[in-house]
C-alpha positions as CSV (number, residue, x, y, z in Angstrom):
1,M,27.6,14.7,1.8
2,S,31.2,13.8,3.0
3,K,33.3,17.0,2.8
4,K,33.2,19.9,5.2
5,E,32.9,22.7,2.8
6,Q,29.9,21.4,1.4
7,V,28.1,22.6,4.5
8,I,27.3,26.2,5.5
9,F,26.1,28.1,8.8
10,L,27.6,24.7,10.6
11,S,27.4,25.5,14.6
12,N,31.1,24.2,15.2
13,E,33.9,22.9,12.9
14,S,33.6,19.6,14.2
15,G,31.0,18.2,11.6
16,E,28.4,18.2,14.5
17,G,25.8,20.7,15.0
18,L,22.7,22.6,13.3
19,G,23.8,23.5,9.6
20,K,22.3,24.4,6.0
21,F,23.2,22.8,3.0
22,T,21.8,23.6,-0.8
23,F,23.1,20.9,-3.7
24,P,23.5,21.4,-6.9
25,D,20.0,20.8,-8.1
26,G,18.5,23.5,-5.9
27,D,17.2,21.3,-3.0
28,T,18.3,22.3,0.4
29,Y,18.8,20.5,3.7
30,E,18.3,22.2,7.0
31,G,18.8,21.0,10.6
32,E,21.1,18.8,12.5
33,F,24.5,17.2,11.2
34,K,26.8,14.4,12.2
35,D,30.1,13.6,10.7
36,W,29.2,15.7,8.4
37,D,25.7,14.2,7.2
38,M,22.5,14.9,7.9
39,N,21.8,12.7,11.1
40,G,18.9,13.9,13.6
41,Q,16.4,16.5,12.9
42,G,16.0,18.3,9.7
43,T,14.1,19.8,6.6
44,Y,14.6,18.6,3.4
45,T,13.2,20.9,0.7
46,W,13.4,19.6,-3.3
47,S,13.5,22.3,-5.8
48,D,10.4,21.5,-7.2
49,G,8.3,22.1,-3.8
50,R,8.0,19.1,-2.0
51,K,9.1,18.6,1.7
52,Y,10.3,15.9,4.2
53,V,9.9,17.3,8.0
54,G,11.6,14.3,10.7
55,E,14.4,12.5,11.6
56,F,17.4,11.4,9.4
57,K,20.1,9.2,10.0
58,D,23.4,8.7,8.2
59,G,21.9,11.2,5.1
60,E,19.0,9.4,5.0
61,R,15.0,9.8,6.2
62,T,15.0,7.3,8.6
63,G,12.7,7.2,11.8
64,Q,9.3,9.6,11.9
65,G,8.8,12.2,9.7
66,T,6.1,14.4,7.1
67,F,6.5,14.2,3.4
68,Y,4.6,17.1,1.5
69,Y,3.9,16.3,-2.0
70,T,3.6,19.4,-4.2
71,D,-0.3,18.1,-5.0
72,G,-1.3,18.9,-1.3
73,S,-1.3,15.5,-0.1
74,V,0.8,14.7,3.2
75,Y,1.9,11.8,4.3
76,V,3.0,11.3,8.4
77,G,4.8,8.2,9.8
78,G,7.7,6.3,9.6
79,F,10.5,6.4,7.1
80,K,13.7,3.9,6.6
81,D,16.4,4.1,4.1
82,G,14.9,7.4,2.8
83,E,11.4,5.2,2.1
84,I,8.2,5.3,3.7
85,N,8.4,2.3,6.1
86,G,6.3,1.5,9.0
87,Q,3.0,2.6,10.1
88,G,1.5,5.8,9.1
89,T,-1.4,7.9,7.6
90,W,-1.5,9.3,4.0
91,T,-4.2,11.9,3.1
92,S,-5.0,13.0,-0.7
93,T,-6.3,17.0,-0.9
94,D,-9.6,15.6,-1.7
95,G,-10.1,14.2,1.6
96,E,-9.3,10.3,0.6
97,K,-7.0,8.6,3.4
98,Y,-5.0,5.3,4.4
99,S,-4.0,4.9,7.9
100,G,-1.8,1.8,8.2
101,E,1.0,-0.6,7.4
102,F,3.8,0.6,4.4
103,K,6.8,-0.8,3.0
104,D,9.4,0.5,0.4
105,G,6.6,3.7,-0.3
106,R,3.7,1.2,-0.9
107,E,0.8,0.3,1.6
108,N,1.5,-3.5,2.3
109,G,-0.3,-4.9,5.3
110,Q,-3.0,-4.2,7.6
111,G,-4.5,-0.6,6.7
112,T,-7.9,1.1,6.6
113,L,-9.2,3.3,3.6
114,T,-11.6,6.0,4.0
115,L,-13.0,7.6,0.7
116,P,-13.8,11.4,0.4
117,T,-17.5,10.1,-1.0
118,G,-18.1,7.7,2.2
119,G,-17.4,3.9,2.3
120,G,-14.0,2.9,2.3
121,Y,-12.0,-0.8,3.0
122,V,-9.9,-2.4,6.3
123,G,-8.2,-5.1,5.5
124,E,-5.0,-6.8,3.8
125,Y,-2.8,-4.7,1.1
126,R,0.3,-5.6,-0.8
127,D,2.5,-3.4,-2.8
128,G,-0.6,-1.1,-2.4
129,E,-3.2,-3.3,-4.0
130,R,-6.1,-4.4,-1.7
131,T,-5.0,-8.3,-1.5
132,G,-5.9,-10.9,1.5
133,Q,-8.5,-10.5,3.5
134,G,-10.7,-7.4,4.0
135,T,-14.1,-5.5,4.0
136,F,-15.1,-3.1,1.8
137,Y,-17.7,-0.6,2.0
138,Y,-19.3,0.5,-1.2
139,T,-21.1,4.6,-1.0
140,D,-24.3,2.9,-2.1
141,G,-24.6,1.3,1.3
142,S,-23.8,-1.8,0.5
143,V,-20.5,-4.7,2.2
144,Y,-18.6,-6.8,0.8
145,V,-16.5,-9.2,3.1
146,G,-13.7,-11.5,1.7
147,K,-10.6,-12.2,-0.4
148,F,-8.7,-9.6,-2.6
149,K,-6.7,-9.8,-4.9
150,D,-4.8,-6.8,-6.8
151,G,-7.4,-4.9,-6.1
152,K,-10.5,-6.7,-6.7
153,E,-12.8,-9.4,-5.0
154,H,-11.2,-12.5,-5.7
155,G,-11.4,-15.5,-3.7
156,Q,-14.5,-16.8,-1.7
157,G,-16.8,-13.8,-0.1
158,T,-19.9,-12.4,0.7
159,N,-21.4,-9.3,-0.6
160,I,-24.7,-8.0,1.1
161,W,-26.5,-5.2,-0.9
162,S,-28.4,-2.2,0.9
163,N,-31.5,-3.9,0.6
164,G,-30.3,-6.7,2.4
165,N,-30.1,-9.7,-0.1
166,K,-26.7,-11.1,-0.6
167,Y,-24.3,-12.9,-2.6
168,V,-22.2,-15.9,-1.0
169,G,-19.2,-17.5,-3.0
170,E,-16.8,-17.5,-5.2
171,W,-15.3,-14.4,-6.8
172,K,-13.1,-14.0,-9.9
173,D,-11.5,-10.7,-11.0
174,G,-13.9,-8.3,-9.2
175,K,-17.2,-10.5,-10.4
176,E,-19.3,-12.9,-8.9
177,W,-18.5,-16.3,-10.3
178,N,-19.6,-19.2,-8.5
179,G,-22.1,-19.1,-5.8
180,T,-25.7,-17.9,-4.6
181,I,-27.9,-15.4,-4.3
182,Y,-30.5,-14.7,-1.1
183,D,-32.9,-12.4,-0.1
184,K,-32.8,-10.4,3.4
185,Y,-34.6,-13.5,5.2
186,G,-32.4,-16.0,3.3
187,N,-34.1,-17.6,0.8
188,K,-32.5,-18.7,-2.3
189,L,-33.2,-16.4,-5.2
190,G,-31.0,-17.8,-7.8
191,K,-27.4,-19.3,-8.4
192,I,-24.5,-17.9,-10.8
193,V,-22.0,-20.5,-12.4
194,N,-19.1,-19.3,-14.1
195,G,-19.9,-15.9,-14.0
196,K,-23.7,-16.1,-15.4
């Protein structure tokens, strides 16, 4: 937005103040302007029903804000240059919730995922996937502690089942690969070699 005639209901003629603008595609912005651009607090509503309420800088969502998706899910947290960036919390309509770091709209860094059916994950993310060190709590009461890659157990890790037995060793693409199975008392029950 660079021309003053694009903005209607602006409170003064200097390009600063409160105003409202409707874009040709039906999107609307209502809020603060500076230099004839979206700057400060405002609300941007897309024609498809998505909505952002929060801070703007030089026409972009930058700062703290809330994004409402058309499916009913909500993100509250940091934005930079129009993308979700920084600390925030995303909650879906079915109760799934992620709180942690984001980069360019994806989970990236440390985060906590809570599942609506119980269980969840605490650990590292990269490009929206569980990657790095983490702990996954399964709905059946078992727990995995170890390395992840692309959302699957991969590398060294320990899985403790709800009955107390556990597998300790290497994982590959979500499968026990090379390791040892123990009972809850620490007695060796068997070995897994190359996934068998």
